[in-house]
C-alpha positions, 0 to 999 in steps of 0.5 A: 497524299493520304497522311496517317498522322503528324507528329512534332511537325513531321507528316507521316504519309503515303502516296495514292499512287504507289506503283504498278504493281503497288510497292509493299506497305511503306511510310514517307516522312517529311519535314521542312525540306527533308524526307525519308521512307521506311519499310514496314515488313519484314522489320521496320527499315530505312528505304531511303533518307534525303535530309535528315541526320543519323540521330533523327533517322533512328528516332523515326525508325522508332516512331514507325515501329511504334505506329506500325499497326496504325500505318498499315490499317491506314494503307489497307483502308486506303488501297482496300 
């Protein structure tokens, strides 16, 4: 599971096996029993949320938007 970055105890990552055919670019975020997934395109949007409150989800969306290029570069580097 490639970790793109960590921030404030949150792990921003994706899985090496992202489906066949591979799903579009997205990021998983995990912390202490909670996890969420965000699609990056056409706009950053929540795919699922398991355990984060609404305020945290808004915060996570903002982080993903700010790091979208970094996430996409890591995705493309990993999946080539």
